[in-house]
C-alpha positions in Angstrom: 31.5 15.7 -6.9 28.2 14.2 -7.9 26.5 11.0 -6.8 25.1 8.2 -8.9 21.5 7.8 -7.9 19.2 5.0 -8.9 15.6 6.2 -8.6 12.5 4.3 -9.5 8.9 3.4 -8.7 8.0 -0.1 -7.7 5.0 -2.2 -6.6 5.1 -3.7 -3.1 6.2 -7.0 -4.7 9.2 -5.2 -6.2 8.3 -4.7 -9.8 8.7 -1.6 -11.9 6.3 -2.9 -14.6 3.9 -5.8 -14.5 4.2 -9.0 -16.5 2.5 -7.3 -19.5 5.0 -4.4 -19.3 2.4 -2.0 -18.0 3.0 0.6 -15.3 -0.3 2.5 -15.3 -0.6 1.7 -11.6 2.6 3.8 -10.9 1.2 7.2 -12.1 2.0 9.6 -9.3 -0.5 11.9 -7.9 0.3 15.7 -7.6 1.8 15.3 -4.1 4.2 12.5 -5.1 5.0 14.2 -8.5 6.0 17.4 -6.7 8.2 15.4 -4.4 9.8 13.6 -7.4 10.5 17.0 -9.0 12.4 18.1 -5.9 14.4 14.8 -6.0 15.3 15.5 -9.6 16.4 19.1 -9.2 20.0 18.2 -8.3 20.3 15.9 -11.4 22.5 17.3 -14.2 22.6 14.1 -16.3 20.2 11.2 -16.8 21.5 7.7 -17.9 18.9 5.6 -19.6 18.5 2.4 -21.6 16.5 2.4 -24.7 13.2 1.5 -23.1 13.4 4.1 -20.4 14.4 6.7 -23.0 11.4 5.8 -25.1 9.1 6.3 -22.2 10.6 9.5 -20.9 11.4 11.3 -24.1 7.8 12.6 -23.9 9.2 15.2 -21.6 11.4 16.5 -24.4 8.5 18.4 -25.9 6.1 18.5 -22.9 4.8 21.9 -22.1 7.0 23.9 -19.7 4.2 26.3 -18.7 1.0 25.5 -16.9 -2.3 26.1 -18.6 -5.8 24.5 -18.7 -4.3 21.2 -20.0 -1.0 21.1 -18.1 -0.7 21.1 -14.3 2.1 23.2 -12.8 3.7 20.1 -11.3 4.0 18.5 -14.8 5.3 21.7 -16.4 7.9 22.0 -13.6 9.1 18.4 -14.3 9.3 19.2 -18.0 11.6 22.2 -17.2 13.8 20.0 -15.0 14.0 17.2 -17.5 14.7 19.5 -20.5 17.5 21.3 -18.7 19.4 18.1 -18.0 21.8 16.1 -20.2 20.9 12.6 -21.2 23.1 9.6 -22.1 21.2 6.8 -23.7 22.8 3.3 -23.7 21.5 1.3 -26.6 22.7 -1.0 -29.4 19.5 -0.7 -31.4 18.9 3.0 -31.6 20.5 4.9 -34.5 20.1 8.6 -33.6 18.6 10.6 -30.9 16.3 13.5 -31.6 17.3 15.6 -28.6 19.9 18.3 -28.5 20.9 17.4 -24.9 21.2 13.6 -25.5 24.0 11.5 -26.7 24.1 7.8 -27.6 26.4 5.2 -26.1 26.4 1.7 -27.5 27.8 0.0 -24.3 27.7 0.7 -20.6 31.2 1.3 -19.3 31.1 1.4 -15.5 34.6 2.9 -15.2 33.7 5.8 -17.6 30.3 6.3 -15.8 32.1 6.5 -12.4 34.6 9.0 -13.7 31.8 11.1 -15.2 29.9 11.1 -11.8 33.1 11.9 -9.9 33.8 14.9 -12.3 30.3 16.2 -12.2 29.2 19.1 -10.0 25.6 17.7 -10.0 24.1 14.3 -9.4 23.8 11.7 -12.1 20.6 9.6 -12.2 20.5 6.1 -13.6 16.9 5.2 -14.7 15.4 1.8 -15.5 16.1 -1.5 -13.8 18.1 -3.1 -16.6 20.7 -0.4 -16.9 20.7 0.2 -13.1 21.4 -3.5 -12.7 24.7 -3.1 -14.5 25.7 -0.2 -12.3 24.6 -2.0 -9.2 26.6 -5.1 -10.2 29.7 -2.9 -10.9 29.3 -1.3 -7.4 29.1 2.3 -8.6 25.6 3.3 -7.3 25.8 5.7 -4.4 22.1 6.2 -3.5 18.8 4.5 -4.1 15.5 6.3 -4.1 12.5 3.9 -4.2 8.9 5.0 -4.4 6.8 2.0 -3.3 3.2 2.0 -4.5 0.4 0.2 -2.6 -0.2 -2.5 -5.2 1.2 -6.0 -5.8 1.3 -6.7 -9.5 2.1 -10.4 -9.4 5.3 -10.4 -11.5 7.2 -8.4 -14.0 10.5 -6.5 -14.2 12.1 -6.3 -10.8 13.5 -3.0 -9.3 16.6 -4.9 -8.0 18.1 -7.7 -10.1 17.9 -11.3 -9.1 21.1 -12.8 -7.9 22.7 -9.7 -6.6 23.1 -8.7 -2.9 23.2 -4.9 -2.2 23.6 -3.8 1.4 21.8 -0.5 2.0 21.4 2.0 4.8 18.1 3.7 5.2 18.7 7.4 5.5 15.2 8.9 4.8 11.6 7.8 4.6 8.3 9.5 3.8 4.7 8.4 3.6 2.3 10.1 1.2 -1.5 10.5 1.6 -2.2 8.1 -1.2 -0.2 5.3 0.4 3.0 5.7 -1.6 6.2 5.4 0.5 9.6 7.0 -0.4 12.7 5.2 0.9 16.1 6.7 0.4 19.1 4.5 0.9 22.8 4.9 0.7 24.7 1.9 -0.7 27.0 0.4 1.9 30.5 -0.3 0.6 
């Protein structure tokens, strides 16, 4: 049985993007990127909203071998991402240009929970908007938060306003560049 995992990067003031929608401050260095790759290896399916899909679909055609222009850690992530299935939740997208992706026009927490329970691998939910729906429905099992040493002063929050989520810290790690990884299980 898989687990539904909400993973993301946030500023110290809890934002995934700043007020202008930028996240350039969140680019991982090689150490953090390699760690993220290891976090993603157990994932068999990614759940995205439209915006997260548009950002991450770069990896659909990213190089899977290292060369002068592509670092091995990036090539490794491309292999991980390309091997996984994707479910994109959007009412505005018409078609997806990926053989391993399918489109859903609504988020059905009961169907998502059934998919996770039937999966042999973990399912990752990406993006704070879609994750908020899963958090509100009480179907998220684990939260992986990578905190970056920057306060951006506002933007889209990692956790939605108006929702209490009780968490148990089960793992933490500090990286040389000041990023901190926190892994929580959701207390039910």
